[in-house]
C-alpha positions in Angstrom: 12.0 -8.8 -3.8 8.3 -8.2 -3.2 6.8 -5.3 -1.2 3.2 -4.7 -0.1 1.7 -1.4 -1.0 -1.4 0.0 0.6 -4.1 2.3 -1.0 -2.4 5.4 0.5 0.7 4.6 -1.7 -1.1 3.2 -4.7 -3.5 6.1 -5.1 -0.5 8.4 -5.7 0.3 6.6 -8.9 -3.0 8.0 -10.3 -3.5 11.3 -8.4 -0.7 13.8 -7.9 -0.4 14.3 -4.1 2.4 14.8 -1.6 4.8 11.8 -1.9 3.6 11.0 -5.4 7.1 11.2 -6.8 8.3 8.5 -4.3 5.3 6.3 -5.1 6.0 6.7 -8.8 9.7 5.8 -8.2 8.6 2.6 -6.5 6.3 1.9 -9.4 9.1 2.4 -11.9 11.2 -0.1 -9.9 8.4 -2.6 -10.3 8.0 -1.9 -14.0 11.8 -2.5 -14.4 11.4 -5.8 -12.7 13.5 -4.8 -9.6 10.5 -5.1 -7.2 7.3 -7.1 -7.3 4.3 -5.2 -5.8 1.6 -7.0 -3.7 -1.7 -5.8 -2.2 -4.8 -7.4 -0.7 -7.8 -7.4 -3.0 -9.6 -4.7 -1.0 -7.0 -2.1 -2.1 -9.2 -1.5 -5.2 -12.2 -0.6 -3.0 -10.0 1.7 -0.9 -8.8 3.5 -4.0 -12.4 3.8 -5.1 -13.3 5.4 -1.7 -10.5 8.0 -2.2 -12.0 8.8 -5.6 -15.5 9.1 -4.0 -14.2 11.4 -1.3 -12.4 13.6 -3.9 -15.7 13.8 -5.9 -17.6 14.8 -2.8 -15.1 17.5 -1.9 -15.2 18.7 -5.5 -11.4 18.0 -5.8 -12.1 15.9 -8.9 -14.8 15.8 -11.6 -16.8 12.7 -12.5 -15.2 11.9 -15.8 -11.7 12.0 -14.2 -12.7 9.8 -11.3 -14.4 7.3 -13.7 -11.3 7.3 -15.9 -9.0 6.6 -13.0 -11.3 3.9 -11.7 -11.2 2.2 -15.1 -7.4 2.4 -15.3 -7.0 1.0 -11.8 -9.3 -1.9 -12.5 -7.7 -2.7 -15.9 -4.0 -2.2 -15.2 -3.4 -2.3 -11.4 0.4 -3.0 -11.2 0.4 -5.1 -8.0 -0.4 -8.7 -7.7 -3.7 -9.1 -5.8 -4.0 -11.4 -2.8 -7.4 -12.6 -1.6 -8.5 -11.2 1.7 -9.9 -14.7 2.6 -6.4 -16.1 3.2 -5.2 -13.1 5.1 -8.1 -12.7 7.5 -7.0 -14.9 10.4 -3.5 -13.3 10.7 -4.9 -9.8 10.1 -7.4 -10.3 13.0 -4.5 -11.3 15.3 -2.6 -8.2 14.4 -5.6 -6.0 14.7 -6.4 -7.4 18.2 -2.8 -7.0 19.3 -2.6 -3.3 18.3 -6.2 -2.3 18.4 -6.0 -1.2 14.8 -8.4 -1.3 11.9 -8.7 -4.7 10.2 -8.2 -3.3 6.7 -4.8 -1.9 7.8 -3.8 -5.2 9.3 -4.7 -7.1 6.1 -1.7 -5.3 4.5 0.5 -6.3 7.4 -0.7 -9.9 7.2 0.3 -10.0 3.6 3.7 -8.5 4.4 4.2 -11.2 7.0 3.0 -13.9 4.6 5.6 -12.9 2.0 8.3 -12.0 4.7 8.6 -8.5 3.4 7.3 -5.0 4.4 4.4 -2.7 3.8 5.1 0.7 2.1 2.5 3.2 3.3 2.1 6.9 2.7 0.3 7.1 6.0 2.9 8.3 8.5 0.6 7.5 11.5 0.5 3.8 10.4 4.3 3.6 10.2 4.6 5.3 13.6 2.1 3.0 15.4 4.3 -0.1 14.7 7.7 1.5 15.3 9.5 -0.1 18.2 7.1 -3.2 18.2 7.5 -6.7 16.9 6.0 -5.4 13.6 8.6 -2.6 13.3 10.4 -4.0 10.3 7.1 -4.8 8.5 6.2 -1.1 7.9 8.0 1.6 5.9 6.8 5.1 5.5 6.9 6.2 1.8 8.4 9.5 2.9 11.5 7.9 4.4 14.6 8.4 2.2 15.6 4.8 2.4 12.3 3.2 1.5 13.0 2.8 -2.2 16.5 1.7 -1.6 15.3 -0.9 1.0 12.7 -2.2 -1.5 15.5 -3.0 -4.0 17.6 -4.9 -1.5 16.8 -8.6 -1.9 15.5 -10.3 1.2 16.2 -7.4 3.6 13.7 -6.3 6.2 15.0 -3.4 8.3 
């Protein structure tokens, strides 16, 4: 099964934060071949922005940020989908929910692959709960998210 990961999840593979252990568990499933990870191409820029913000707040030094940026660009473990093919569907989702287009690119990719987005952003998961997009978003902090990711073809 394939799952989409956003930058809020992917950055936790590189920077220890709350929910990092769950993100690493999902990554381990991918490395074992149980799950295929997907992300739109702009995920790399979003991870870069997280690094920039951590530099600005002095939560990380320059050499560490550069190292992480190099590792991300050289060995990012998710298959990258071009934004160009996701834009029309993402725009429809963004208009329907009045949400940021970047967020909706992840959802458009999840729809394209008939799977779900794993996000560490609880607000994102909450926004779509109870809507027609409900099964397309899983919060990384939910106990069942990793188990759901390993079930072939199931979108809850």
